[in-house]
Steps between C-alpha positions, in 0.01 A plus 500: 500500500272262692319226309151607394167320542350351184220683314224274630608554861508875443153486344365306799662746739359814340155353441493406868601856593212638292247260648613578855474870420133440418401249769687630803363855525144402404460246782521734799287774344201277420354547849496877436311475169125560504305175482359565154853510355672231708444207265705662223791544740465142624500380139822690424672389821396136469574471127846647556549258789405192302724617216785548747448140613512368143805710413677409826447127442620529139790716616598245764485217245719705264742583781535133599583411139713812441688595819583862569843613390747496788561817690834663427788371713547839663158480673571404863354180642254676740355697207472181295313334785270800544424517127428128477275509805301800377458345155378167641259675735370713212422186301323351802296814564412548131347152503352497852338845488269439201406156632402655833305771319315246285415290805387812687260610228354150480456478878322839500269371224647709220684261268639652183173484313259752350603856586836386633571235236865456409590767242134598503366199312654170619303346785726297727358207693335549835632228724369578849191631670504821701701457818541836672734390782731338244465805274609735781802281579597480133453875463734561796758267346460669159557839661802379699658348190422825315702692760781248469495557123546871559794432734659266245451752221664771710793265569523405132485858370730609784748237383478630146559857618789387721667309215439768238541816706757410764696198379461597133562139406264463204270250671192693385600459138453121529120550490458791257 
């Protein structure tokens, strides 16, 4: 049987999954919500995003101090390379995406304060004045990185399905 991840790494993984399950679908639907209800959706999306950032940074620190268990020897080199690349890109995106979102809200003039305060009651600092051209650029970057997150998640889950369903090599069991 393949070596398993430690409990803390598993906890970080599954908490991240839950947070993504909240943040990712809420983001694209906000524009379809009537204006009187939008702020609640922004608050949920942004609070989940900031929490993802905190968890991703803590997770990365943990990972640097506690490396992942090696993949089983029977996993071919191209699959090892693909897995390592997807994991590194996921870390990058899980840090970059919330930062872009936070910068975007600030540039639009809606820092996480008041109705959209972090977790509903923690006002985060406002650090820039409204800058609509910058806000639009940041929003485009946030959306592009959001799509890349979806692609990476599909690759990651596809890898899990491939290992569990086709190769039947027990790789999935390392994280459960």
